[in-house]
N, C-alpha and C positions, 0 to 999 in steps of 0.2 A: 504494500500500500504506500509506503514511503517512496518507493521508486516511481510509482505512477504519479504521486504528488510532485516529486521533484521534476519529472518529465513535463508535467503540465506547466509548472512555473517556468521552466526553461523555454518551452514553446511560446508561452505568453510574453516572455521577456525579449524574445528574439526581435520582434518588430520595433519596439522602442529603441533597442540597442543599435540595430542596423540603421534606423532613420536618424537617431540622435537629434531630435528637434527639427528636422527638415520637414517641409511640406511634401505630401504625396504628389507625384506627377499628375497633371490634369487628366490624362487618359486613364490612369489607374483609379483616380478618385471617382470618375464617372462610373466605374464598375463596382467599386467598394461601397459607395454610399447607398445604393438600393439593396445591398445584401442583407442588412440588419432587418428591415421591415419584411423582406421576403422570407427570411429564416424564421422570424417570429410568427408570421402567418402560417407557415408550414407546420411549426410546432403546435400552434393552437388547433389547427384542423386535425392534425394527427392525434392529439390528445382528446379531441372531441369525438372522433369516430373510430378510434382504434380499439379493438377488442383483442381477445386471445386468439390470434391467427385468423381473424376475420374482422369485417367491419361491423360496428354496432351503431345503429341509428336509434338513439334513445333521448332522454330528457336533456342530456348535455348539448345535443345539437340544437334543440329548441332554445336553450339558454344562449348559445352562440349566435343564433339568428336574432334573438332579442337584442343582444349586445350590438350586433351589426346595425340594426335599425336605430338603436339609441345613438350610436356613433354618427350615422348618416344624418340624424336630426340635431347633431352637434350638442348632445347632452354632455354635462361634465363627467369626468371619469368616475367619480363616486356614484353618480346616478346610474351610469352605464353598468357598473358592477352590481349595484343593488337590483336593477331591473333584470339583469341576466340571472342573478341568484333567485329572485322571486319567480321568474318564469320556469327555471329549472325545478325549483321546489314544488311549484304548482303541478308541473307535468309529472313529477315523481309521485305526487299525492293521488293522482287520478288512477 
């Protein structure tokens, strides 16, 4: 476990050490900037529908849909989370 931890720290430290305060090239910045939202969206969708070796369409997906609607309506983050939790809880109660 310590070896994995040390490897993770080494990998994460590589970028700042190699760049040492310099800006990323514009071509690379155009590729790197959209990665974080795309990875977060993939993680959210995977967690919402992933089951044990199959897809699970359940209350989590309804909560995710409610969160998407709240975001599209420009609701604050706390409101979005509460709406998603309430919709998920209501769907599970049925």
